C-alpha positions, 0 to 999 in steps of 0.5 A: 903292990907297985905303984908308978910315981911320975910326979918327980919326972913330970916336974923335971920335964916341965922345969926342962922346958921352962929353961928351954923357953927362956930367952937369953938376956941380950948383950949389949956395950956402949962405945965412944965413936968419932963424931963432927967437930972432933967431938964423941958420941955414945952409942949402944949396940946390941953386941957383946963387949968382946965383938970386934967392931971393925971386923962386924962392920967391915963384913956387913952393909950397914946405914946411920942416921936419924931416926923419925918413927912417928908421923903426923896425921888428922886425929880421929875424931878430931876437930878440922886442923888438928893433928895428931903424932902416929907410929907406923908400927906393925906385929913384925916391924917399926917402920919409919924415916931415916934423916941424912943416912949415910952409908959404909958402902956408898959416900952418897949423903941423902936427905932422906929415906922413907919407908925403913922396916925395922925387925923386930928381933930377939935382940931388941925384945931380950934387952934388959929392962932399962935399955929396953925402955929407952930403945922403945922410946927411941923407935916411937919418937926420935933418935940416932940409929945404927943399921944393918941390911938383912937383905931385903929391900928396906929392911934393916936390923937395928944394931945401935942406937943413942937418945939424940940426934944428928951425932952419926952423920959421919960415922962410917966416914970418921971411922973408917975402919969401918967401911964395908969391905966391898965397897966401890965395887961394881954392883950390877942388878939385873931386871927383866921387862915384858910385854904386859909390863911385868917386872922382875928384879933378880927374879923377885916381882916388883910392882912399878910404883915400888921399882925406884925404892927396890932398886936404890936400896940395892945401889947399884953401879949399873941396872940391866933391863932384859926385854922379854918377848915383844915388849912395846916401846910405851912400856919401855919409855915407862920404866925410863920415866920412872927410873928419870925421877931418881935424884940422889943416885947414878947409874948405867941403865942398859936394855938388852933383848931376851936372845942377846 
């Protein structure tokens, strides 16, 4: 009598499945870069050692600064005036503020940008244990970060980090080959405003309260607002008022009618 023996085949498929599920450890490199006052700072990059950093940086829109992952809040169940440090972390992002950020595509220097979201990427998840432990400490407290825009407002991928603060404020000015290749070119952002006050930026719905953050994440040199329908003057004034609250960036604001 013929007997089928599926066990070896089954085991082979299991082994194959485990191999497929196993994630490759993230390659990283530690590089000394120019810092302020003629000094240097060591930054760990989540990039293979063979990566051409000059080509990578100049091909992407980057930000560097000191990350603050925690925020003081009233302690739950605590006494009046008792506070605790709380992390703003979700299943998909670390959320925090970047102090004294510098960009590789604009010379503007800011005091702080808030609500920055860093994706919990596979590159972070698969770092070797020692580097991952150090990075998580930074993300949940403070430290210098190098971040790459994902294309979504206020969302970034983490590219580099160091367990220390205030050493990357001149990262892109002192390492001039890291300037974005399109830096200095005109950047027009197109918006629409309808009669009900609805706003869209490049086709995406944006609430009025989120307008500034969305605009400035794009660093426009010109913003063109197309008025769709009979837009009341009050709506236009309201939008102008919100935009006028900007204090760190200057751009041309132009209104055009739908038929123009």
